[in-house]
C-alpha positions in Angstrom: -18.2 4.2 12.2 -15.5 4.2 9.6 -14.5 0.8 8.2 -10.8 0.4 8.4 -9.4 -0.8 5.1 -6.4 -3.0 5.0 -3.2 -2.1 3.1 -3.9 -5.1 0.8 -7.4 -3.7 0.0 -6.1 -0.2 -0.5 -3.4 -1.3 -2.9 -5.9 -3.4 -4.8 -8.2 -0.5 -5.1 -5.5 1.8 -6.3 -4.5 -0.8 -8.9 -8.2 -1.1 -10.0 -8.6 2.7 -10.2 -5.5 2.9 -12.5 -6.4 -0.2 -14.4 -3.0 -1.8 -13.6 -2.6 -5.5 -12.7 -0.5 -6.7 -9.8 1.7 -8.5 -12.3 2.4 -5.2 -14.1 3.2 -3.5 -10.8 5.6 -6.3 -9.9 7.3 -6.0 -13.3 7.7 -2.2 -12.8 9.2 -2.7 -9.3 11.6 -5.4 -10.7 12.8 -2.9 -13.4 13.3 -0.1 -10.8 15.2 -2.3 -8.3 16.8 -4.7 -10.8 15.3 -7.6 -9.0 13.3 -10.7 -10.0 10.5 -10.9 -7.4 7.4 -12.7 -8.4 3.7 -11.8 -8.4 3.3 -14.4 -5.7 5.9 -12.7 -3.5 4.1 -9.4 -3.4 0.7 -11.1 -3.1 1.9 -13.0 -0.1 3.3 -9.9 1.6 -0.1 -8.2 1.1 -2.0 -11.2 2.3 0.1 -11.7 5.4 0.4 -8.0 6.1 4.2 -8.1 6.1 4.7 -5.4 3.5 7.0 -2.6 4.7 5.7 0.9 5.0 8.4 2.1 2.6 7.2 -0.4 0.0 3.6 0.9 0.4 4.8 4.5 -0.1 6.7 3.5 -3.2 3.7 1.6 -4.6 1.5 4.6 -3.9 4.0 6.9 -5.6 4.3 4.7 -8.7 0.5 4.7 -9.0 0.3 8.5 -8.6 -0.9 8.7 -5.0 0.5 10.4 -1.9 0.4 8.8 1.6 -0.8 11.6 3.9 -1.1 11.7 7.7 -3.9 14.0 8.7 -4.8 14.7 12.3 -8.4 13.8 13.3 -10.5 16.5 14.7 -12.2 14.2 17.2 -8.9 12.8 18.7 -9.0 12.6 22.5 -5.8 12.9 24.5 -4.9 9.5 26.1 -2.9 11.0 28.9 -4.3 10.2 32.4 -6.2 13.0 33.9 
C-alpha cells in the first residue's frame, strides 16, 4: 500500500532536496509578489492544509519541479454496474 504524503511533507522534502530553507522560500515569494508574508504564515498554511493548489504549483516551479497528474493503471470505474 502506498503511503499518502501530505502537501506539507512533500514541500518540506523538496526544500530539503534543494537545500533551501522555508525562510528563504518565503523571501523569494515575497520578492516575486511584492508582499511581506512571514515564515509563520506559510508554515501555518502548510500545517493547517489551507495552502492553495496554485501556491503549491508555484512553489514546485520555483524549486524546479513539475506537478504532474498521471492516470493509475489499476483505477476502477466507480460507475454503478
